[in-house]
PQR file of N, CA, C, O and H, with PARSE charges and radii, in Angstrom:
ATOM      1  N   GLU A   1       8.396 -16.510  -2.068 -0.4000 1.5000
ATOM      2  CA  GLU A   1       7.191 -17.273  -2.313 -0.0000 2.0000
ATOM      3  C   GLU A   1       7.606 -18.677  -2.748  0.5500 1.7000
ATOM      4  O   GLU A   1       8.559 -18.827  -3.513 -0.5500 1.4000
ATOM      5  N   PRO A   2       6.908 -19.700  -2.273 -0.5600 1.5000
ATOM      6  CA  PRO A   2       7.246 -21.070  -2.671  0.2800 2.0000
ATOM      7  C   PRO A   2       7.095 -21.263  -4.186  0.5500 1.7000
ATOM      8  O   PRO A   2       6.356 -20.532  -4.846 -0.5500 1.4000
ATOM      9  N   VAL A   3       7.799 -22.247  -4.716 -0.4000 1.5000
ATOM     10  CA  VAL A   3       7.705 -22.566  -6.137 -0.0000 2.0000
ATOM     11  C   VAL A   3       6.246 -22.882  -6.470  0.5500 1.7000
ATOM     12  O   VAL A   3       5.605 -23.676  -5.782 -0.5500 1.4000
ATOM     13  H   VAL A   3       8.399 -22.841  -4.180  0.4000 1.0000
ATOM     14  N   GLY A   4       5.737 -22.270  -7.506 -0.4000 1.5000
ATOM     15  CA  GLY A   4       4.360 -22.511  -7.920 -0.0000 2.0000
ATOM     16  C   GLY A   4       3.354 -21.589  -7.263  0.5500 1.7000
ATOM     17  O   GLY A   4       2.178 -21.604  -7.627 -0.5500 1.4000
ATOM     18  H   GLY A   4       6.257 -21.625  -8.065  0.4000 1.0000
ATOM     19  N   GLY A   5       3.786 -20.793  -6.311 -0.4000 1.5000
ATOM     20  CA  GLY A   5       2.881 -19.842  -5.670 -0.0000 2.0000
ATOM     21  C   GLY A   5       2.569 -20.204  -4.233  0.5500 1.7000
ATOM     22  O   GLY A   5       2.736 -21.348  -3.808 -0.5500 1.4000
ATOM     23  H   GLY A   5       4.741 -20.781  -6.015  0.4000 1.0000
ATOM     24  N   ALA A   6       2.117 -19.214  -3.499 -0.4000 1.5000
ATOM     25  CA  ALA A   6       1.826 -19.375  -2.072 -0.0000 2.0000
ATOM     26  C   ALA A   6       0.726 -20.397  -1.833  0.5500 1.7000
ATOM     27  O   ALA A   6       0.737 -21.088  -0.814 -0.5500 1.4000
ATOM     28  H   ALA A   6       1.981 -18.285  -3.844  0.4000 1.0000
ATOM     29  N   HIS A   7      -0.218 -20.501  -2.753 -0.4000 1.5000
ATOM     30  CA  HIS A   7      -1.339 -21.423  -2.576 -0.0000 2.0000
ATOM     31  C   HIS A   7      -0.931 -22.886  -2.690  0.5500 1.7000
ATOM     32  O   HIS A   7      -1.696 -23.771  -2.306 -0.5500 1.4000
ATOM     33  H   HIS A   7      -0.226 -19.940  -3.581  0.4000 1.0000
ATOM     34  N   ARG A   8       0.254 -23.151  -3.207 -0.4000 1.5000
ATOM     35  CA  ARG A   8       0.699 -24.536  -3.382 -0.0000 2.0000
ATOM     36  C   ARG A   8       1.385 -25.110  -2.143  0.5500 1.7000
ATOM     37  O   ARG A   8       1.412 -26.327  -1.960 -0.5500 1.4000
ATOM     38  H   ARG A   8       0.875 -22.432  -3.518  0.4000 1.0000
ATOM     39  N   ASP A   9       1.934 -24.249  -1.299 -0.4000 1.5000
ATOM     40  CA  ASP A   9       2.638 -24.736  -0.105 -0.0000 2.0000
ATOM     41  C   ASP A   9       2.387 -23.773   1.050  0.5500 1.7000
ATOM     42  O   ASP A   9       3.175 -22.863   1.306 -0.5500 1.4000
ATOM     43  H   ASP A   9       1.911 -23.260  -1.448  0.4000 1.0000
ATOM     44  N   HIS A  10       1.284 -23.994   1.730 -0.4000 1.5000
ATOM     45  CA  HIS A  10       0.880 -23.093   2.814 -0.0000 2.0000
ATOM     46  C   HIS A  10       1.895 -23.057   3.950  0.5500 1.7000
ATOM     47  O   HIS A  10       2.180 -21.991   4.496 -0.5500 1.4000
ATOM     48  H   HIS A  10       0.644 -24.733   1.522  0.4000 1.0000
ATOM     49  N   LYS A  11       2.438 -24.211   4.306 -0.4000 1.5000
ATOM     50  CA  LYS A  11       3.392 -24.258   5.420 -0.0000 2.0000
ATOM     51  C   LYS A  11       4.664 -23.485   5.085  0.5500 1.7000
ATOM     52  O   LYS A  11       5.178 -22.741   5.920 -0.5500 1.4000
ATOM     53  H   LYS A  11       2.207 -25.077   3.862  0.4000 1.0000
ATOM     54  N   GLN A  12       5.165 -23.655   3.885 -0.4000 1.5000
ATOM     55  CA  GLN A  12       6.377 -22.932   3.477 -0.0000 2.0000
ATOM     56  C   GLN A  12       6.103 -21.432   3.423  0.5500 1.7000
ATOM     57  O   GLN A  12       6.938 -20.631   3.843 -0.5500 1.4000
ATOM     58  H   GLN A  12       4.747 -24.260   3.206  0.4000 1.0000
ATOM     59  N   MET A  13       4.948 -21.057   2.913 -0.4000 1.5000
ATOM     60  CA  MET A  13       4.598 -19.635   2.849 -0.0000 2.0000
ATOM     61  C   MET A  13       4.482 -19.053   4.249  0.5500 1.7000
ATOM     62  O   MET A  13       4.917 -17.927   4.489 -0.5500 1.4000
ATOM     63  H   MET A  13       4.269 -21.707   2.572  0.4000 1.0000
ATOM     64  N   ALA A  14       3.902 -19.807   5.172 -0.4000 1.5000
ATOM     65  CA  ALA A  14       3.787 -19.333   6.555 -0.0000 2.0000
ATOM     66  C   ALA A  14       5.173 -19.140   7.168  0.5500 1.7000
ATOM     67  O   ALA A  14       5.392 -18.186   7.913 -0.5500 1.4000
ATOM     68  H   ALA A  14       3.549 -20.722   4.977  0.4000 1.0000
ATOM     69  N   ALA A  15       6.104 -20.037   6.859 -0.4000 1.5000
ATOM     70  CA  ALA A  15       7.471 -19.911   7.380 -0.0000 2.0000
ATOM     71  C   ALA A  15       8.152 -18.668   6.806  0.5500 1.7000
ATOM     72  O   ALA A  15       8.821 -17.936   7.535 -0.5500 1.4000
ATOM     73  H   ALA A  15       5.926 -20.812   6.254  0.4000 1.0000
ATOM     74  N   PHE A  16       7.984 -18.426   5.501 -0.4000 1.5000
ATOM     75  CA  PHE A  16       8.555 -17.224   4.878 -0.0000 2.0000
ATOM     76  C   PHE A  16       7.977 -15.966   5.515  0.5500 1.7000
ATOM     77  O   PHE A  16       8.702 -15.022   5.828 -0.5500 1.4000
ATOM     78  H   PHE A  16       7.441 -19.021   4.908  0.4000 1.0000
ATOM     79  N   LEU A  17       6.668 -15.970   5.699 -0.4000 1.5000
ATOM     80  CA  LEU A  17       5.990 -14.810   6.267 -0.0000 2.0000
ATOM     81  C   LEU A  17       6.430 -14.562   7.706  0.5500 1.7000
ATOM     82  O   LEU A  17       6.653 -13.419   8.107 -0.5500 1.4000
ATOM     83  H   LEU A  17       6.079 -16.737   5.444  0.4000 1.0000
ATOM     84  N   LYS A  18       6.552 -15.635   8.475 -0.4000 1.5000
ATOM     85  CA  LYS A  18       6.994 -15.514   9.870 -0.0000 2.0000
ATOM     86  C   LYS A  18       8.383 -14.887   9.938  0.5500 1.7000
ATOM     87  O   LYS A  18       8.632 -14.004  10.758 -0.5500 1.4000
ATOM     88  H   LYS A  18       6.371 -16.563   8.149  0.4000 1.0000
ATOM     89  N   ARG A  19       9.282 -15.346   9.076 -0.4000 1.5000
ATOM     90  CA  ARG A  19      10.644 -14.804   9.060 -0.0000 2.0000
ATOM     91  C   ARG A  19      10.643 -13.337   8.637  0.5500 1.7000
ATOM     92  O   ARG A  19      11.323 -12.518   9.255 -0.5500 1.4000
ATOM     93  H   ARG A  19       9.079 -16.063   8.409  0.4000 1.0000
ATOM     94  N   ALA A  20       9.889 -12.997   7.595 -0.4000 1.5000
ATOM     95  CA  ALA A  20       9.852 -11.613   7.102 -0.0000 2.0000
ATOM     96  C   ALA A  20       9.258 -10.672   8.146  0.5500 1.7000
ATOM     97  O   ALA A  20       9.774  -9.575   8.359 -0.5500 1.4000
ATOM     98  H   ALA A  20       9.336 -13.662   7.094  0.4000 1.0000
ATOM     99  N   LEU A  21       8.181 -11.095   8.794 -0.4000 1.5000
ATOM    100  CA  LEU A  21       7.566 -10.252   9.821 -0.0000 2.0000
ATOM    101  C   LEU A  21       8.483 -10.094  11.029  0.5500 1.7000
ATOM    102  O   LEU A  21       8.566  -9.013  11.612 -0.5500 1.4000
ATOM    103  H   LEU A  21       7.762 -11.986   8.621  0.4000 1.0000
ATOM    104  N   GLY A  22       9.168 -11.167  11.402 -0.4000 1.5000
ATOM    105  CA  GLY A  22      10.116 -11.094  12.515 -0.0000 2.0000
ATOM    106  C   GLY A  22      11.252 -10.132  12.223  0.5500 1.7000
ATOM    107  O   GLY A  22      11.641  -9.343  13.084 -0.5500 1.4000
ATOM    108  H   GLY A  22       9.100 -12.045  10.928  0.4000 1.0000
ATOM    109  N   ASP A  23      11.786 -10.194  11.004 -0.4000 1.5000
ATOM    110  CA  ASP A  23      12.867  -9.281  10.607 -0.0000 2.0000
ATOM    111  C   ASP A  23      12.392  -7.833  10.646  0.5500 1.7000
ATOM    112  O   ASP A  23      13.092  -6.957  11.154 -0.5500 1.4000
ATOM    113  H   ASP A  23      11.469 -10.835  10.304  0.4000 1.0000
ATOM    114  N   ALA A  24      11.202  -7.587  10.109 -0.4000 1.5000
ATOM    115  CA  ALA A  24      10.662  -6.224  10.087 -0.0000 2.0000
ATOM    116  C   ALA A  24      10.418  -5.716  11.508  0.5500 1.7000
ATOM    117  O   ALA A  24      10.709  -4.560  11.814 -0.5500 1.4000
ATOM    118  H   ALA A  24      10.633  -8.298   9.696  0.4000 1.0000
ATOM    119  N   PHE A  25       9.890  -6.568  12.364 -0.4000 1.5000
ATOM    120  CA  PHE A  25       9.626  -6.162  13.742 -0.0000 2.0000
ATOM    121  C   PHE A  25      10.922  -5.828  14.476  0.5500 1.7000
ATOM    122  O   PHE A  25      10.983  -4.846  15.216 -0.5500 1.4000
ATOM    123  H   PHE A  25       9.653  -7.508  12.115  0.4000 1.0000
ATOM    124  N   ARG A  26      11.953  -6.638  14.274 -0.4000 1.5000
ATOM    125  CA  ARG A  26      13.236  -6.372  14.933 -0.0000 2.0000
ATOM    126  C   ARG A  26      13.819  -5.037  14.486  0.5500 1.7000
ATOM    127  O   ARG A  26      14.400  -4.314  15.296 -0.5500 1.4000
ATOM    128  H   ARG A  26      11.903  -7.436  13.673  0.4000 1.0000
ATOM    129  N   GLN A  27      13.673  -4.705  13.215 -0.4000 1.5000
ATOM    130  CA  GLN A  27      14.163  -3.413  12.727 -0.0000 2.0000
ATOM    131  C   GLN A  27      13.402  -2.265  13.380  0.5500 1.7000
ATOM    132  O   GLN A  27      14.003  -1.263  13.769 -0.5500 1.4000
ATOM    133  H   GLN A  27      13.201  -5.293  12.558  0.4000 1.0000
ATOM    134  N   LEU A  28      12.095  -2.404  13.503 -0.4000 1.5000
ATOM    135  CA  LEU A  28      11.291  -1.352  14.122 -0.0000 2.0000
ATOM    136  C   LEU A  28      11.541  -1.267  15.620  0.5500 1.7000
ATOM    137  O   LEU A  28      11.520  -0.177  16.191 -0.5500 1.4000
ATOM    138  H   LEU A  28      11.607  -3.218  13.187  0.4000 1.0000
ATOM    139  N   ALA A  29      11.776  -2.396  16.256 -0.4000 1.5000
ATOM    140  CA  ALA A  29      11.985  -2.418  17.704 -0.0000 2.0000
ATOM    141  C   ALA A  29      13.248  -1.657  18.096  0.5500 1.7000
ATOM    142  O   ALA A  29      13.358  -1.178  19.225 -0.5500 1.4000
ATOM    143  H   ALA A  29      11.793  -3.282  15.793  0.4000 1.0000
ATOM    144  N   ASP A  30      14.194  -1.545  17.178 -0.4000 1.5000
ATOM    145  CA  ASP A  30      15.439  -0.827  17.450 -0.0000 2.0000
ATOM    146  C   ASP A  30      15.266   0.693  17.392  0.5500 1.7000
ATOM    147  O   ASP A  30      16.137   1.431  17.851 -0.5500 1.4000
ATOM    148  H   ASP A  30      14.104  -1.935  16.261  0.4000 1.0000
ATOM    149  N   LEU A  31      14.155   1.162  16.835 -0.4000 1.5000
ATOM    150  CA  LEU A  31      13.938   2.600  16.687 -0.0000 2.0000
ATOM    151  C   LEU A  31      13.265   3.180  17.924  0.5500 1.7000
ATOM    152  O   LEU A  31      12.500   2.507  18.615 -0.5500 1.4000
ATOM    153  H   LEU A  31      13.447   0.562  16.462  0.4000 1.0000
ATOM    154  N   LYS A  32      13.568   4.429  18.180 -0.4000 1.5000
ATOM    155  CA  LYS A  32      12.931   5.132  19.297 -0.0000 2.0000
ATOM    156  C   LYS A  32      11.525   5.551  18.882  0.5500 1.7000
ATOM    157  O   LYS A  32      11.251   5.760  17.700 -0.5500 1.4000
ATOM    158  H   LYS A  32      14.189   4.976  17.619  0.4000 1.0000
ATOM    159  N   THR A  33      10.645   5.669  19.860 -0.4000 1.5000
ATOM    160  CA  THR A  33       9.254   6.030  19.596 -0.0000 2.0000
ATOM    161  C   THR A  33       9.161   7.332  18.813  0.5500 1.7000
ATOM    162  O   THR A  33       8.378   7.425  17.868 -0.5500 1.4000
ATOM    163  H   THR A  33      10.867   5.498  20.820  0.4000 1.0000
ATOM    164  N   LYS A  34       9.943   8.335  19.188 -0.4000 1.5000
ATOM    165  CA  LYS A  34       9.903   9.618  18.479 -0.0000 2.0000
ATOM    166  C   LYS A  34      10.274   9.445  17.014  0.5500 1.7000
ATOM    167  O   LYS A  34       9.652  10.050  16.142 -0.5500 1.4000
ATOM    168  H   LYS A  34      10.579   8.260  19.957  0.4000 1.0000
ATOM    169  N   ASP A  35      11.282   8.624  16.736 -0.4000 1.5000
ATOM    170  CA  ASP A  35      11.678   8.388  15.348 -0.0000 2.0000
ATOM    171  C   ASP A  35      10.553   7.710  14.563  0.5500 1.7000
ATOM    172  O   ASP A  35      10.291   8.069  13.416 -0.5500 1.4000
ATOM    173  H   ASP A  35      11.787   8.132  17.445  0.4000 1.0000
ATOM    174  N   LEU A  36       9.892   6.730  15.182 -0.4000 1.5000
ATOM    175  CA  LEU A  36       8.772   6.062  14.521 -0.0000 2.0000
ATOM    176  C   LEU A  36       7.642   7.046  14.218  0.5500 1.7000
ATOM    177  O   LEU A  36       7.075   7.043  13.125 -0.5500 1.4000
ATOM    178  H   LEU A  36      10.106   6.438  16.114  0.4000 1.0000
ATOM    179  N   LEU A  37       7.328   7.882  15.199 -0.4000 1.5000
ATOM    180  CA  LEU A  37       6.263   8.863  15.005 -0.0000 2.0000
ATOM    181  C   LEU A  37       6.627   9.886  13.940  0.5500 1.7000
ATOM    182  O   LEU A  37       5.777  10.274  13.139 -0.5500 1.4000
ATOM    183  H   LEU A  37       7.788   7.885  16.087  0.4000 1.0000
ATOM    184  N   ASP A  38       7.882  10.327  13.923 -0.4000 1.5000
ATOM    185  CA  ASP A  38       8.337  11.273  12.894 -0.0000 2.0000
ATOM    186  C   ASP A  38       8.238  10.652  11.500  0.5500 1.7000
ATOM    187  O   ASP A  38       7.795  11.304  10.554 -0.5500 1.4000
ATOM    188  H   ASP A  38       8.573  10.012  14.574  0.4000 1.0000
ATOM    189  N   ARG A  39       8.651   9.397  11.381 -0.4000 1.5000
ATOM    190  CA  ARG A  39       8.571   8.707  10.091 -0.0000 2.0000
ATOM    191  C   ARG A  39       7.121   8.578   9.636  0.5500 1.7000
ATOM    192  O   ARG A  39       6.809   8.792   8.465 -0.5500 1.4000
ATOM    193  H   ARG A  39       9.011   8.868  12.150  0.4000 1.0000
ATOM    194  N   ARG A  40       6.239   8.225  10.569 -0.4000 1.5000
ATOM    195  CA  ARG A  40       4.818   8.090  10.236 -0.0000 2.0000
ATOM    196  C   ARG A  40       4.241   9.433   9.797  0.5500 1.7000
ATOM    197  O   ARG A  40       3.519   9.512   8.803 -0.5500 1.4000
ATOM    198  H   ARG A  40       6.492   8.051  11.521  0.4000 1.0000
ATOM    199  N   TYR A  41       4.565  10.485  10.543 -0.4000 1.5000
ATOM    200  CA  TYR A  41       4.073  11.821  10.206 -0.0000 2.0000
ATOM    201  C   TYR A  41       4.542  12.225   8.806  0.5500 1.7000
ATOM    202  O   TYR A  41       3.745  12.686   7.989 -0.5500 1.4000
ATOM    203  H   TYR A  41       5.151  10.421  11.350  0.4000 1.0000
ATOM    204  N   ASP A  42       5.832  12.049   8.537 -0.4000 1.5000
ATOM    205  CA  ASP A  42       6.380  12.417   7.229 -0.0000 2.0000
ATOM    206  C   ASP A  42       5.707  11.625   6.110  0.5500 1.7000
ATOM    207  O   ASP A  42       5.390  12.177   5.056 -0.5500 1.4000
ATOM    208  H   ASP A  42       6.479  11.675   9.201  0.4000 1.0000
ATOM    209  N   ARG A  43       5.492  10.336   6.342 -0.4000 1.5000
ATOM    210  CA  ARG A  43       4.852   9.492   5.329 -0.0000 2.0000
ATOM    211  C   ARG A  43       3.429   9.973   5.049  0.5500 1.7000
ATOM    212  O   ARG A  43       3.028  10.107   3.893 -0.5500 1.4000
ATOM    213  H   ARG A  43       5.750   9.888   7.198  0.4000 1.0000
ATOM    214  N   LEU A  44       2.676  10.229   6.108 -0.4000 1.5000
ATOM    215  CA  LEU A  44       1.295  10.665   5.922 -0.0000 2.0000
ATOM    216  C   LEU A  44       1.214  12.044   5.274  0.5500 1.7000
ATOM    217  O   LEU A  44       0.309  12.305   4.482 -0.5500 1.4000
ATOM    218  H   LEU A  44       3.002  10.120   7.047  0.4000 1.0000
ATOM    219  N   GLN A  45       2.151  12.923   5.607 -0.4000 1.5000
ATOM    220  CA  GLN A  45       2.159  14.259   5.019 -0.0000 2.0000
ATOM    221  C   GLN A  45       2.542  14.232   3.539  0.5500 1.7000
ATOM    222  O   GLN A  45       2.229  15.166   2.801 -0.5500 1.4000
ATOM    223  H   GLN A  45       2.886  12.711   6.251  0.4000 1.0000
ATOM    224  N   SER A  46       3.212  13.176   3.106 -0.4000 1.5000
ATOM    225  CA  SER A  46       3.637  13.099   1.709 -0.0000 2.0000
ATOM    226  C   SER A  46       2.538  12.564   0.791  0.5500 1.7000
ATOM    227  O   SER A  46       2.693  12.611  -0.429 -0.5500 1.4000
ATOM    228  H   SER A  46       3.467  12.418   3.706  0.4000 1.0000
ATOM    229  N   TYR A  47       1.439  12.060   1.341 -0.4000 1.5000
ATOM    230  CA  TYR A  47       0.344  11.550   0.506 -0.0000 2.0000
ATOM    231  C   TYR A  47      -0.169  12.665  -0.399  0.5500 1.7000
ATOM    232  O   TYR A  47      -0.405  13.787   0.047 -0.5500 1.4000
ATOM    233  H   TYR A  47       1.314  12.022   2.332  0.4000 1.0000
ATOM    234  N   GLY A  48      -0.334  12.341  -1.653 -0.4000 1.5000
ATOM    235  CA  GLY A  48      -0.865  13.308  -2.600 -0.0000 2.0000
ATOM    236  C   GLY A  48       0.190  14.163  -3.270  0.5500 1.7000
ATOM    237  O   GLY A  48      -0.125  14.902  -4.202 -0.5500 1.4000
ATOM    238  H   GLY A  48      -0.142  11.429  -2.015  0.4000 1.0000
ATOM    239  N   ARG A  49       1.424  14.084  -2.826 -0.4000 1.5000
ATOM    240  CA  ARG A  49       2.501  14.847  -3.463 -0.0000 2.0000
ATOM    241  C   ARG A  49       2.995  14.086  -4.680  0.5500 1.7000
ATOM    242  O   ARG A  49       2.970  12.856  -4.717 -0.5500 1.4000
ATOM    243  H   ARG A  49       1.679  13.483  -2.069  0.4000 1.0000
ATOM    244  N   PHE A  50       3.435  14.823  -5.653 -0.4000 1.5000
ATOM    245  CA  PHE A  50       4.040  14.201  -6.815 -0.0000 2.0000
ATOM    246  C   PHE A  50       5.101  15.134  -7.363  0.5500 1.7000
ATOM    247  O   PHE A  50       5.097  16.336  -7.100 -0.5500 1.4000
ATOM    248  H   PHE A  50       3.455  15.822  -5.622  0.4000 1.0000
ATOM    249  N   ASN A  51       5.997  14.560  -8.119 -0.4000 1.5000
ATOM    250  CA  ASN A  51       7.048  15.344  -8.759 -0.0000 2.0000
ATOM    251  C   ASN A  51       6.669  15.542 -10.214  0.5500 1.7000
ATOM    252  O   ASN A  51       6.394  14.576 -10.926 -0.5500 1.4000
ATOM    253  H   ASN A  51       6.001  13.583  -8.333  0.4000 1.0000
ATOM    254  N   ASP A  52       6.655  16.780 -10.655 -0.4000 1.5000
ATOM    255  CA  ASP A  52       6.334  17.097 -12.037 -0.0000 2.0000
ATOM    256  C   ASP A  52       7.646  17.183 -12.805  0.5500 1.7000
ATOM    257  O   ASP A  52       8.421  18.122 -12.621 -0.5500 1.4000
ATOM    258  H   ASP A  52       6.879  17.565 -10.077  0.4000 1.0000
ATOM    259  N   THR A  53       7.887  16.214 -13.654 -0.4000 1.5000
ATOM    260  CA  THR A  53       9.116  16.211 -14.444 -0.0000 2.0000
ATOM    261  C   THR A  53       8.751  16.230 -15.920  0.5500 1.7000
ATOM    262  O   THR A  53       7.712  15.708 -16.324 -0.5500 1.4000
ATOM    263  H   THR A  53       7.258  15.452 -13.803  0.4000 1.0000
ATOM    264  N   LYS A  54       9.608  16.830 -16.707 -0.4000 1.5000
ATOM    265  CA  LYS A  54       9.373  16.877 -18.149 -0.0000 2.0000
ATOM    266  C   LYS A  54       9.733  15.529 -18.750  0.5500 1.7000
ATOM    267  O   LYS A  54      10.711  14.893 -18.358 -0.5500 1.4000
ATOM    268  H   LYS A  54      10.452  17.253 -16.379  0.4000 1.0000
ATOM    269  N   ALA A  55       8.931  15.116 -19.698 -0.4000 1.5000
ATOM    270  CA  ALA A  55       9.204  13.870 -20.406 -0.0000 2.0000
ATOM    271  C   ALA A  55      10.438  14.069 -21.273  0.5500 1.7000
ATOM    272  O   ALA A  55      10.684  15.152 -21.804 -0.5500 1.4000
ATOM    273  H   ALA A  55       8.136  15.633 -20.016  0.4000 1.0000
ATOM    274  N   GLU A  56      11.204  12.995 -21.401 -0.4000 1.5000
ATOM    275  CA  GLU A  56      12.389  13.071 -22.249 -0.0000 2.0000
ATOM    276  C   GLU A  56      11.953  13.211 -23.702  0.5500 1.7000
ATOM    277  O   GLU A  56      11.000  12.563 -24.137 -0.5500 1.4000
ATOM    278  H   GLU A  56      11.004  12.116 -20.969  0.4000 1.0000
ATOM    279  N   SER A  57      12.650  14.056 -24.446 -0.4000 1.5000
ATOM    280  CA  SER A  57      12.322  14.189 -25.871 -0.0000 2.0000
ATOM    281  C   SER A  57      12.960  13.039 -26.626  0.5500 1.7000
ATOM    282  O   SER A  57      14.041  12.561 -26.283 -0.5500 1.4000
ATOM    283  H   SER A  57      13.423  14.583 -24.092  0.4000 1.0000
ATOM    284  N   ARG A  58      12.265  12.615 -27.654 -0.4000 1.5000
ATOM    285  CA  ARG A  58      12.764  11.469 -28.436 -0.0000 2.0000
ATOM    286  C   ARG A  58      13.357  11.906 -29.722  0.5500 1.7000
ATOM    287  O   ARG A  58      13.824  11.075 -30.501 -0.5500 1.4000
ATOM    288  H   ARG A  58      11.386  13.003 -27.932  0.4000 1.0000
TER
END
């Protein structure tokens, strides 16, 4: 994020966003469709799950 926040430098923020989205797209483009679908399925199936752990004693 630009110094002072995204609202202070729209052009710089757009450049950061363009680079981040491009990097993310390139990573996804390298994956096979089946792998993408499997990842999506696993992510959606994990909604609502939580791990029940005991609190540390003090």
